[in-house]
PyMOL commands that place a pseudoatom at each C-alpha (Angstrom):
pseudoatom trace, name=CA, resn=MET, resi=1, chain=A, elem=C, hetatm=0, pos=[25.684, 21.748, 38.942]
pseudoatom trace, name=CA, resn=LYS, resi=2, chain=A, elem=C, hetatm=0, pos=[21.949, 22.320, 39.833]
pseudoatom trace, name=CA, resn=HIS, resi=3, chain=A, elem=C, hetatm=0, pos=[22.904, 25.960, 40.958]
pseudoatom trace, name=CA, resn=LYS, resi=4, chain=A, elem=C, hetatm=0, pos=[24.778, 26.772, 37.818]
pseudoatom trace, name=CA, resn=PHE, resi=5, chain=A, elem=C, hetatm=0, pos=[21.841, 25.476, 35.738]
pseudoatom trace, name=CA, resn=ILE, resi=6, chain=A, elem=C, hetatm=0, pos=[19.405, 27.700, 37.700]
pseudoatom trace, name=CA, resn=LEU, resi=7, chain=A, elem=C, hetatm=0, pos=[21.601, 30.762, 37.483]
pseudoatom trace, name=CA, resn=LEU, resi=8, chain=A, elem=C, hetatm=0, pos=[22.086, 30.251, 33.732]
pseudoatom trace, name=CA, resn=SER, resi=9, chain=A, elem=C, hetatm=0, pos=[18.289, 29.746, 33.178]
pseudoatom trace, name=CA, resn=LEU, resi=10, chain=A, elem=C, hetatm=0, pos=[17.626, 33.030, 35.160]
pseudoatom trace, name=CA, resn=PHE, resi=11, chain=A, elem=C, hetatm=0, pos=[20.090, 34.893, 32.876]
pseudoatom trace, name=CA, resn=MET, resi=12, chain=A, elem=C, hetatm=0, pos=[18.763, 33.395, 29.583]
pseudoatom trace, name=CA, resn=ILE, resi=13, chain=A, elem=C, hetatm=0, pos=[15.093, 33.915, 30.350]
pseudoatom trace, name=CA, resn=THR, resi=14, chain=A, elem=C, hetatm=0, pos=[15.700, 37.537, 31.374]
pseudoatom trace, name=CA, resn=LEU, resi=15, chain=A, elem=C, hetatm=0, pos=[17.715, 38.339, 28.273]
pseudoatom trace, name=CA, resn=PHE, resi=16, chain=A, elem=C, hetatm=0, pos=[15.881, 36.370, 25.544]
pseudoatom trace, name=CA, resn=PRO, resi=17, chain=A, elem=C, hetatm=0, pos=[12.968, 38.787, 24.739]
pseudoatom trace, name=CA, resn=LEU, resi=18, chain=A, elem=C, hetatm=0, pos=[15.458, 41.637, 24.147]
pseudoatom trace, name=CA, resn=TYR, resi=19, chain=A, elem=C, hetatm=0, pos=[16.599, 39.624, 21.113]
pseudoatom trace, name=CA, resn=SER, resi=20, chain=A, elem=C, hetatm=0, pos=[13.286, 38.322, 19.809]
pseudoatom trace, name=CA, resn=GLN, resi=21, chain=A, elem=C, hetatm=0, pos=[10.466, 40.756, 19.959]
pseudoatom trace, name=CA, resn=THR, resi=22, chain=A, elem=C, hetatm=0, pos=[7.335, 39.232, 18.148]
pseudoatom trace, name=CA, resn=ASN, resi=23, chain=A, elem=C, hetatm=0, pos=[4.816, 41.963, 17.544]
pseudoatom trace, name=CA, resn=GLY, resi=24, chain=A, elem=C, hetatm=0, pos=[5.160, 43.036, 21.097]
pseudoatom trace, name=CA, resn=ARG, resi=25, chain=A, elem=C, hetatm=0, pos=[3.547, 39.940, 22.341]
pseudoatom trace, name=CA, resn=LEU, resi=26, chain=A, elem=C, hetatm=0, pos=[6.802, 38.056, 23.808]
pseudoatom trace, name=CA, resn=TRP, resi=27, chain=A, elem=C, hetatm=0, pos=[8.012, 39.453, 26.977]
pseudoatom trace, name=CA, resn=GLY, resi=28, chain=A, elem=C, hetatm=0, pos=[10.468, 38.777, 29.829]
pseudoatom trace, name=CA, resn=GLY, resi=29, chain=A, elem=C, hetatm=0, pos=[11.615, 40.127, 33.097]
pseudoatom trace, name=CA, resn=LEU, resi=30, chain=A, elem=C, hetatm=0, pos=[12.999, 39.835, 36.370]
pseudoatom trace, name=CA, resn=GLU, resi=31, chain=A, elem=C, hetatm=0, pos=[11.090, 39.948, 39.673]
pseudoatom trace, name=CA, resn=VAL, resi=32, chain=A, elem=C, hetatm=0, pos=[12.528, 40.630, 43.179]
pseudoatom trace, name=CA, resn=GLY, resi=33, chain=A, elem=C, hetatm=0, pos=[10.311, 40.166, 46.304]
pseudoatom trace, name=CA, resn=TYR, resi=34, chain=A, elem=C, hetatm=0, pos=[10.145, 40.110, 50.006]
pseudoatom trace, name=CA, resn=GLY, resi=35, chain=A, elem=C, hetatm=0, pos=[7.525, 38.983, 52.471]
pseudoatom trace, name=CA, resn=LEU, resi=36, chain=A, elem=C, hetatm=0, pos=[6.346, 38.017, 55.889]
pseudoatom trace, name=CA, resn=SER, resi=37, chain=A, elem=C, hetatm=0, pos=[4.896, 34.649, 56.869]
pseudoatom trace, name=CA, resn=LEU, resi=38, chain=A, elem=C, hetatm=0, pos=[1.204, 34.513, 57.960]
pseudoatom trace, name=CA, resn=ALA, resi=39, chain=A, elem=C, hetatm=0, pos=[1.236, 30.930, 59.116]
pseudoatom trace, name=CA, resn=ASP, resi=40, chain=A, elem=C, hetatm=0, pos=[3.871, 28.380, 59.411]
pseudoatom trace, name=CA, resn=LYS, resi=41, chain=A, elem=C, hetatm=0, pos=[2.342, 24.904, 59.787]
pseudoatom trace, name=CA, resn=GLY, resi=42, chain=A, elem=C, hetatm=0, pos=[4.173, 21.639, 60.430]
pseudoatom trace, name=CA, resn=LYS, resi=43, chain=A, elem=C, hetatm=0, pos=[5.159, 19.532, 63.361]
pseudoatom trace, name=CA, resn=MET, resi=44, chain=A, elem=C, hetatm=0, pos=[8.993, 20.218, 62.948]
pseudoatom trace, name=CA, resn=TYR, resi=45, chain=A, elem=C, hetatm=0, pos=[8.518, 23.936, 62.764]
pseudoatom trace, name=CA, resn=ASP, resi=46, chain=A, elem=C, hetatm=0, pos=[6.259, 24.122, 65.837]
pseudoatom trace, name=CA, resn=LEU, resi=47, chain=A, elem=C, hetatm=0, pos=[8.712, 21.994, 67.889]
pseudoatom trace, name=CA, resn=SER, resi=48, chain=A, elem=C, hetatm=0, pos=[11.734, 24.024, 66.830]
pseudoatom trace, name=CA, resn=TYR, resi=49, chain=A, elem=C, hetatm=0, pos=[10.547, 27.569, 66.840]
pseudoatom trace, name=CA, resn=GLY, resi=50, chain=A, elem=C, hetatm=0, pos=[7.109, 27.669, 68.509]
pseudoatom trace, name=CA, resn=ARG, resi=51, chain=A, elem=C, hetatm=0, pos=[3.954, 28.843, 67.155]
pseudoatom trace, name=CA, resn=ASP, resi=52, chain=A, elem=C, hetatm=0, pos=[4.618, 32.516, 67.381]
pseudoatom trace, name=CA, resn=ALA, resi=53, chain=A, elem=C, hetatm=0, pos=[7.941, 32.651, 65.314]
pseudoatom trace, name=CA, resn=LYS, resi=54, chain=A, elem=C, hetatm=0, pos=[7.542, 34.166, 61.900]
pseudoatom trace, name=CA, resn=MET, resi=55, chain=A, elem=C, hetatm=0, pos=[9.486, 33.469, 58.794]
pseudoatom trace, name=CA, resn=THR, resi=56, chain=A, elem=C, hetatm=0, pos=[10.428, 35.934, 56.060]
pseudoatom trace, name=CA, resn=ILE, resi=57, chain=A, elem=C, hetatm=0, pos=[10.766, 35.151, 52.360]
pseudoatom trace, name=CA, resn=SER, resi=58, chain=A, elem=C, hetatm=0, pos=[13.140, 36.763, 49.721]
pseudoatom trace, name=CA, resn=THR, resi=59, chain=A, elem=C, hetatm=0, pos=[12.680, 35.769, 46.157]
pseudoatom trace, name=CA, resn=ILE, resi=60, chain=A, elem=C, hetatm=0, pos=[14.184, 36.422, 42.639]
pseudoatom trace, name=CA, resn=LYS, resi=61, chain=A, elem=C, hetatm=0, pos=[12.458, 35.125, 39.560]
pseudoatom trace, name=CA, resn=ALA, resi=62, chain=A, elem=C, hetatm=0, pos=[13.182, 35.238, 35.751]
pseudoatom trace, name=CA, resn=VAL, resi=63, chain=A, elem=C, hetatm=0, pos=[9.912, 35.071, 33.771]
pseudoatom trace, name=CA, resn=LEU, resi=64, chain=A, elem=C, hetatm=0, pos=[9.230, 34.657, 29.901]
pseudoatom trace, name=CA, resn=GLY, resi=65, chain=A, elem=C, hetatm=0, pos=[5.721, 34.958, 28.614]
pseudoatom trace, name=CA, resn=TYR, resi=66, chain=A, elem=C, hetatm=0, pos=[3.676, 35.463, 25.480]
pseudoatom trace, name=CA, resn=TYR, resi=67, chain=A, elem=C, hetatm=0, pos=[0.424, 37.568, 25.277]
pseudoatom trace, name=CA, resn=ILE, resi=68, chain=A, elem=C, hetatm=0, pos=[-2.073, 35.266, 23.599]
pseudoatom trace, name=CA, resn=THR, resi=69, chain=A, elem=C, hetatm=0, pos=[-4.550, 38.195, 23.782]
pseudoatom trace, name=CA, resn=PRO, resi=70, chain=A, elem=C, hetatm=0, pos=[-3.993, 41.735, 24.582]
pseudoatom trace, name=CA, resn=ARG, resi=71, chain=A, elem=C, hetatm=0, pos=[-5.179, 41.101, 28.161]
pseudoatom trace, name=CA, resn=LEU, resi=72, chain=A, elem=C, hetatm=0, pos=[-3.923, 37.488, 28.769]
pseudoatom trace, name=CA, resn=SER, resi=73, chain=A, elem=C, hetatm=0, pos=[-0.374, 36.252, 28.954]
pseudoatom trace, name=CA, resn=LEU, resi=74, chain=A, elem=C, hetatm=0, pos=[0.924, 32.686, 29.648]
pseudoatom trace, name=CA, resn=GLY, resi=75, chain=A, elem=C, hetatm=0, pos=[4.608, 32.050, 30.358]
pseudoatom trace, name=CA, resn=ALA, resi=76, chain=A, elem=C, hetatm=0, pos=[7.100, 30.242, 32.586]
pseudoatom trace, name=CA, resn=GLY, resi=77, chain=A, elem=C, hetatm=0, pos=[9.453, 31.242, 35.314]
pseudoatom trace, name=CA, resn=ILE, resi=78, chain=A, elem=C, hetatm=0, pos=[12.280, 29.828, 37.238]
pseudoatom trace, name=CA, resn=GLY, resi=79, chain=A, elem=C, hetatm=0, pos=[13.733, 31.394, 40.423]
pseudoatom trace, name=CA, resn=LEU, resi=80, chain=A, elem=C, hetatm=0, pos=[15.297, 31.284, 43.836]
pseudoatom trace, name=CA, resn=SER, resi=81, chain=A, elem=C, hetatm=0, pos=[13.408, 31.627, 47.126]
pseudoatom trace, name=CA, resn=SER, resi=82, chain=A, elem=C, hetatm=0, pos=[14.809, 31.816, 50.539]
pseudoatom trace, name=CA, resn=TYR, resi=83, chain=A, elem=C, hetatm=0, pos=[12.779, 31.216, 53.601]
pseudoatom trace, name=CA, resn=THR, resi=84, chain=A, elem=C, hetatm=0, pos=[14.129, 32.081, 57.109]
pseudoatom trace, name=CA, resn=LEU, resi=85, chain=A, elem=C, hetatm=0, pos=[13.570, 29.811, 60.242]
pseudoatom trace, name=CA, resn=PRO, resi=86, chain=A, elem=C, hetatm=0, pos=[14.799, 27.143, 59.518]
pseudoatom trace, name=CA, resn=GLY, resi=87, chain=A, elem=C, hetatm=0, pos=[16.565, 28.429, 56.505]
pseudoatom trace, name=CA, resn=VAL, resi=88, chain=A, elem=C, hetatm=0, pos=[15.084, 26.668, 53.567]
pseudoatom trace, name=CA, resn=ASN, resi=89, chain=A, elem=C, hetatm=0, pos=[16.274, 27.769, 50.012]
pseudoatom trace, name=CA, resn=THR, resi=90, chain=A, elem=C, hetatm=0, pos=[14.131, 26.396, 47.032]
pseudoatom trace, name=CA, resn=ALA, resi=91, chain=A, elem=C, hetatm=0, pos=[14.305, 26.825, 43.231]
pseudoatom trace, name=CA, resn=PRO, resi=92, chain=A, elem=C, hetatm=0, pos=[10.737, 27.007, 42.100]
pseudoatom trace, name=CA, resn=LEU, resi=93, chain=A, elem=C, hetatm=0, pos=[9.776, 26.281, 38.515]
pseudoatom trace, name=CA, resn=CYS, resi=94, chain=A, elem=C, hetatm=0, pos=[6.382, 27.654, 37.563]
pseudoatom trace, name=CA, resn=ILE, resi=95, chain=A, elem=C, hetatm=0, pos=[3.702, 28.413, 35.106]
pseudoatom trace, name=CA, resn=ASP, resi=96, chain=A, elem=C, hetatm=0, pos=[2.953, 32.201, 34.982]
pseudoatom trace, name=CA, resn=ILE, resi=97, chain=A, elem=C, hetatm=0, pos=[-0.401, 33.591, 34.089]
pseudoatom trace, name=CA, resn=ARG, resi=98, chain=A, elem=C, hetatm=0, pos=[-1.047, 37.372, 33.802]
pseudoatom trace, name=CA, resn=TYR, resi=99, chain=A, elem=C, hetatm=0, pos=[-4.368, 39.038, 33.273]
pseudoatom trace, name=CA, resn=HIS, resi=100, chain=A, elem=C, hetatm=0, pos=[-5.292, 42.629, 32.883]
pseudoatom trace, name=CA, resn=PRO, resi=101, chain=A, elem=C, hetatm=0, pos=[-9.012, 42.747, 34.212]
pseudoatom trace, name=CA, resn=VAL, resi=102, chain=A, elem=C, hetatm=0, pos=[-9.764, 46.247, 33.211]
pseudoatom trace, name=CA, resn=ARG, resi=103, chain=A, elem=C, hetatm=0, pos=[-10.255, 46.541, 29.452]
pseudoatom trace, name=CA, resn=ASP, resi=104, chain=A, elem=C, hetatm=0, pos=[-9.514, 50.332, 29.316]
pseudoatom trace, name=CA, resn=ASN, resi=105, chain=A, elem=C, hetatm=0, pos=[-6.473, 50.127, 31.673]
pseudoatom trace, name=CA, resn=LEU, resi=106, chain=A, elem=C, hetatm=0, pos=[-3.914, 47.598, 30.784]
pseudoatom trace, name=CA, resn=ASN, resi=107, chain=A, elem=C, hetatm=0, pos=[-1.695, 48.800, 33.690]
pseudoatom trace, name=CA, resn=ILE, resi=108, chain=A, elem=C, hetatm=0, pos=[-3.410, 46.890, 36.424]
pseudoatom trace, name=CA, resn=VAL, resi=109, chain=A, elem=C, hetatm=0, pos=[-2.309, 43.228, 36.426]
pseudoatom trace, name=CA, resn=LEU, resi=110, chain=A, elem=C, hetatm=0, pos=[-3.424, 40.120, 38.191]
pseudoatom trace, name=CA, resn=ASN, resi=111, chain=A, elem=C, hetatm=0, pos=[-0.652, 37.488, 38.287]
pseudoatom trace, name=CA, resn=GLY, resi=112, chain=A, elem=C, hetatm=0, pos=[-0.634, 33.956, 39.322]
pseudoatom trace, name=CA, resn=ASP, resi=113, chain=A, elem=C, hetatm=0, pos=[2.289, 31.392, 39.460]
pseudoatom trace, name=CA, resn=ILE, resi=114, chain=A, elem=C, hetatm=0, pos=[1.703, 27.622, 40.017]
pseudoatom trace, name=CA, resn=GLY, resi=115, chain=A, elem=C, hetatm=0, pos=[4.602, 25.154, 39.981]
pseudoatom trace, name=CA, resn=TYR, resi=116, chain=A, elem=C, hetatm=0, pos=[6.913, 22.992, 41.867]
pseudoatom trace, name=CA, resn=SER, resi=117, chain=A, elem=C, hetatm=0, pos=[10.231, 23.643, 43.821]
pseudoatom trace, name=CA, resn=LEU, resi=118, chain=A, elem=C, hetatm=0, pos=[12.900, 21.676, 41.910]
pseudoatom trace, name=CA, resn=ALA, resi=119, chain=A, elem=C, hetatm=0, pos=[15.539, 21.829, 44.567]
pseudoatom trace, name=CA, resn=THR, resi=120, chain=A, elem=C, hetatm=0, pos=[16.108, 22.791, 48.197]
pseudoatom trace, name=CA, resn=SER, resi=121, chain=A, elem=C, hetatm=0, pos=[19.164, 23.664, 50.201]
pseudoatom trace, name=CA, resn=GLU, resi=122, chain=A, elem=C, hetatm=0, pos=[18.997, 20.856, 52.679]
pseudoatom trace, name=CA, resn=SER, resi=123, chain=A, elem=C, hetatm=0, pos=[19.443, 17.216, 51.707]
pseudoatom trace, name=CA, resn=ASP, resi=124, chain=A, elem=C, hetatm=0, pos=[16.709, 16.151, 54.085]
pseudoatom trace, name=CA, resn=THR, resi=125, chain=A, elem=C, hetatm=0, pos=[14.187, 18.486, 52.548]
pseudoatom trace, name=CA, resn=LYS, resi=126, chain=A, elem=C, hetatm=0, pos=[12.247, 17.887, 49.392]
pseudoatom trace, name=CA, resn=GLY, resi=127, chain=A, elem=C, hetatm=0, pos=[10.367, 20.496, 47.483]
pseudoatom trace, name=CA, resn=LYS, resi=128, chain=A, elem=C, hetatm=0, pos=[6.865, 20.169, 46.539]
pseudoatom trace, name=CA, resn=PHE, resi=129, chain=A, elem=C, hetatm=0, pos=[3.942, 22.477, 45.313]
pseudoatom trace, name=CA, resn=MET, resi=130, chain=A, elem=C, hetatm=0, pos=[4.165, 26.233, 45.277]
pseudoatom trace, name=CA, resn=ALA, resi=131, chain=A, elem=C, hetatm=0, pos=[1.795, 29.005, 44.354]
pseudoatom trace, name=CA, resn=ASP, resi=132, chain=A, elem=C, hetatm=0, pos=[1.767, 32.851, 44.117]
pseudoatom trace, name=CA, resn=PHE, resi=133, chain=A, elem=C, hetatm=0, pos=[-0.920, 35.317, 43.544]
pseudoatom trace, name=CA, resn=SER, resi=134, chain=A, elem=C, hetatm=0, pos=[-0.527, 38.926, 43.257]
pseudoatom trace, name=CA, resn=LEU, resi=135, chain=A, elem=C, hetatm=0, pos=[-1.979, 42.439, 42.100]
pseudoatom trace, name=CA, resn=GLY, resi=136, chain=A, elem=C, hetatm=0, pos=[0.367, 44.846, 40.399]
pseudoatom trace, name=CA, resn=TYR, resi=137, chain=A, elem=C, hetatm=0, pos=[0.321, 48.137, 38.534]
pseudoatom trace, name=CA, resn=LYS, resi=138, chain=A, elem=C, hetatm=0, pos=[2.566, 49.038, 35.568]
pseudoatom trace, name=CA, resn=LEU, resi=139, chain=A, elem=C, hetatm=0, pos=[3.927, 52.432, 36.811]
pseudoatom trace, name=CA, resn=PHE, resi=140, chain=A, elem=C, hetatm=0, pos=[5.616, 53.582, 33.467]
pseudoatom trace, name=CA, resn=ASN, resi=141, chain=A, elem=C, hetatm=0, pos=[7.313, 52.565, 30.235]
pseudoatom trace, name=CA, resn=ILE, resi=142, chain=A, elem=C, hetatm=0, pos=[10.783, 53.571, 29.275]
pseudoatom trace, name=CA, resn=LYS, resi=143, chain=A, elem=C, hetatm=0, pos=[11.604, 52.074, 25.981]
pseudoatom trace, name=CA, resn=LYS, resi=144, chain=A, elem=C, hetatm=0, pos=[9.395, 49.043, 26.233]
pseudoatom trace, name=CA, resn=ILE, resi=145, chain=A, elem=C, hetatm=0, pos=[10.625, 48.518, 29.920]
pseudoatom trace, name=CA, resn=ASN, resi=146, chain=A, elem=C, hetatm=0, pos=[8.055, 48.469, 32.605]
pseudoatom trace, name=CA, resn=ILE, resi=147, chain=A, elem=C, hetatm=0, pos=[8.496, 48.807, 36.331]
pseudoatom trace, name=CA, resn=THR, resi=148, chain=A, elem=C, hetatm=0, pos=[5.587, 46.971, 37.987]
pseudoatom trace, name=CA, resn=PRO, resi=149, chain=A, elem=C, hetatm=0, pos=[5.251, 46.773, 41.918]
pseudoatom trace, name=CA, resn=ALA, resi=150, chain=A, elem=C, hetatm=0, pos=[2.664, 44.255, 43.197]
pseudoatom trace, name=CA, resn=ILE, resi=151, chain=A, elem=C, hetatm=0, pos=[1.593, 42.758, 46.511]
pseudoatom trace, name=CA, resn=GLY, resi=152, chain=A, elem=C, hetatm=0, pos=[0.461, 39.103, 46.943]
pseudoatom trace, name=CA, resn=TYR, resi=153, chain=A, elem=C, hetatm=0, pos=[0.236, 35.825, 48.635]
pseudoatom trace, name=CA, resn=ASN, resi=154, chain=A, elem=C, hetatm=0, pos=[2.746, 32.984, 48.654]
pseudoatom trace, name=CA, resn=TYR, resi=155, chain=A, elem=C, hetatm=0, pos=[2.154, 29.346, 49.596]
pseudoatom trace, name=CA, resn=ILE, resi=156, chain=A, elem=C, hetatm=0, pos=[4.847, 26.709, 49.528]
pseudoatom trace, name=CA, resn=ASN, resi=157, chain=A, elem=C, hetatm=0, pos=[4.807, 23.043, 50.644]
pseudoatom trace, name=CA, resn=TYR, resi=158, chain=A, elem=C, hetatm=0, pos=[7.914, 20.770, 51.303]
pseudoatom trace, name=CA, resn=SER, resi=159, chain=A, elem=C, hetatm=0, pos=[8.716, 17.704, 53.381]
pseudoatom trace, name=CA, resn=VAL, resi=160, chain=A, elem=C, hetatm=0, pos=[11.469, 17.172, 55.940]
pseudoatom trace, name=CA, resn=ASP, resi=161, chain=A, elem=C, hetatm=0, pos=[12.841, 13.673, 56.326]
pseudoatom trace, name=CA, resn=ASN, resi=162, chain=A, elem=C, hetatm=0, pos=[15.197, 13.437, 59.224]
pseudoatom trace, name=CA, resn=VAL, resi=163, chain=A, elem=C, hetatm=0, pos=[15.898, 11.410, 62.555]
pseudoatom trace, name=CA, resn=PHE, resi=164, chain=A, elem=C, hetatm=0, pos=[12.468, 12.551, 63.824]
pseudoatom trace, name=CA, resn=GLY, resi=165, chain=A, elem=C, hetatm=0, pos=[10.654, 11.070, 60.965]
pseudoatom trace, name=CA, resn=LYS, resi=166, chain=A, elem=C, hetatm=0, pos=[8.988, 12.584, 57.705]
pseudoatom trace, name=CA, resn=SER, resi=167, chain=A, elem=C, hetatm=0, pos=[7.041, 15.788, 58.165]
pseudoatom trace, name=CA, resn=ASN, resi=168, chain=A, elem=C, hetatm=0, pos=[5.137, 17.851, 55.646]
pseudoatom trace, name=CA, resn=GLN, resi=169, chain=A, elem=C, hetatm=0, pos=[5.649, 21.596, 56.125]
pseudoatom trace, name=CA, resn=SER, resi=170, chain=A, elem=C, hetatm=0, pos=[3.543, 24.608, 54.687]
pseudoatom trace, name=CA, resn=ARG, resi=171, chain=A, elem=C, hetatm=0, pos=[4.240, 28.305, 54.588]
pseudoatom trace, name=CA, resn=HIS, resi=172, chain=A, elem=C, hetatm=0, pos=[1.704, 30.904, 53.889]
pseudoatom trace, name=CA, resn=SER, resi=173, chain=A, elem=C, hetatm=0, pos=[3.175, 34.487, 53.302]
pseudoatom trace, name=CA, resn=ILE, resi=174, chain=A, elem=C, hetatm=0, pos=[2.293, 37.957, 52.035]
pseudoatom trace, name=CA, resn=PHE, resi=175, chain=A, elem=C, hetatm=0, pos=[4.896, 39.706, 50.003]
pseudoatom trace, name=CA, resn=MET, resi=176, chain=A, elem=C, hetatm=0, pos=[5.714, 42.797, 47.939]
pseudoatom trace, name=CA, resn=LYS, resi=177, chain=A, elem=C, hetatm=0, pos=[7.618, 42.450, 44.669]
pseudoatom trace, name=CA, resn=ILE, resi=178, chain=A, elem=C, hetatm=0, pos=[8.955, 44.692, 41.935]
pseudoatom trace, name=CA, resn=GLY, resi=179, chain=A, elem=C, hetatm=0, pos=[9.272, 43.589, 38.486]
pseudoatom trace, name=CA, resn=ILE, resi=180, chain=A, elem=C, hetatm=0, pos=[11.285, 44.776, 35.695]
pseudoatom trace, name=CA, resn=LEU, resi=181, chain=A, elem=C, hetatm=0, pos=[9.551, 43.628, 32.499]
pseudoatom trace, name=CA, resn=TYR, resi=182, chain=A, elem=C, hetatm=0, pos=[10.068, 44.188, 28.783]
for i in range(1, 182): cmd.bond("trace and resi %d" % i, "trace and resi %d" % (i + 1))
show_as sticks, trace
zoom trace
């Protein structure tokens, strides 16, 4: 049931702005990303894989936002993230903040997402805090559709409660993403 709700939410958030443009301030989109872990911290990870093993991250996220000024947008997003080694899948729900730091060039975008992982793929794993920070550039517009690649940093924290006890895990990753925004 959770998975159907998450997939339906991704679909609705992605399509909603197509039907309700409000003076060009309401926007939505879909972002897809891939990254490599910089640091994997936690007792369970170190015991199972060793300190030199690296995780990868794959993400897809639907975002809906509103420009409160021409340079600042606030919104919300929901997505699916998959981390390799040990194979943790999460469903992050986040607040999305976008800022265009250069007044004369609104194509440069600073993006921050702060939120919580709603669910995980394992019954012994509980989602916690997550954050993304990225720098992107709108490449071009095609009838109000923007293609925006970005590079950034991802942090996630979760806990594992199994026969070895409870352990907090955290992952620090760099990633590349591409967004289709309208």
